N, C-alpha and C positions, 0 to 999 in steps of 0.2 A: 891713749889720745882719742879711742871711740868713747870711753866714758866723758871724758871732758866735752867732745861734741854734744852726747847726749844730754849733759847736763845743761850746755849752754843753749840748747833749743827747747829746752824743758819737755822733753818726750821721755816715758817710761819704758819703750821699748823701741828698737831699731831691727828692720830688716836689712840682712846682708848679703849681696850678689858677689858671686866669684865669676869671670868671665875669661876663658881660655880662646885665646883667639890666634888663627890659624889660616893660610892663604887656599888651599886645597885639601878637599877629604875626600877620599876613594878608600878601597878596601886594604890596598897595601900601607895606608897609614893609621886607618881605623882603630885598633886597639891601640897602638902608642899614642894617639890624640886624646881619645876617649879618656881613657887611664890618667892619662895627664891631669885631666881636667876634674876626674873624681878625685886625686891625689890632692891637688891645689885648691879644692872647693870645703876641704873637710871643716874648716872653720867658717863655712857660710852658711844662710839659710837656703839658699838655693844657687846651684853653679850650673853654668853653660858653656858647653864648646861653640864658639861662633866660628862660621868659616865664609869666607868670602867667595868661594865656589865648592859646590857640592856634585859630586857625580853623579848625573842621574842615570840611577840605575836602582832598579825594586827590591834587587836581593841586600843592596846596602842599607836601603830604607828600613827594610825590615829587620836587618841588625839592629840598625838604630833604635828602633821601636822595642826591641827585645833587651838591650842594654839599657834602654831609658826606665822599662819597667822593674830592671833588676837594681840598678844602682841611682835612678832617678836624675841623670844629668839631663838638662834639656838641650835642644839643638837649634841655633839661630842662623839662618842665610843672611848675610850681611849684604845690604845694598850700599856699595861703596859710592853711588853717587848721591843718594839720598837717604842717609841712617835710618831717621824716622819712616821710612819704608822698608826695613827691614823684617823678615818674617821669621816669627817661630814657628818653627816646624813641630817640635815638640817640647812642650812644657817642662820645665824642672819640678821636681818633686819637693816642695817645701818641707824641711826637717827643723826643728825647734834646736837652736844652739843656747845653752847656758853660761853666761860668765860667773863666775865663782866669786865676783868681787862686788863687794857693797859701795855705796856710794854714802862717803860721809862728809858731812859738812864742817 
């Protein structure tokens, strides 16, 4: 399907994003949610953990930065009232994804 879309819009490359959406992030669920995002973004160029609410805790944010440096998953605080006003707290690290299929006309 991705290859059909790529061919139909006449582009040579696509950038694929993965978003793991959660309601609330704190230390009690950090590891579970973060590593779900890591696992579920293995096929994407960039992966994000998107949370409606993130506990305001400097230790939590420091751990998120450490995990971001180690695994590259970005963190987005979702603004439910205006999605365009959501904030990228930590950007994802882009990774190349190679699809081993050649397009044939």
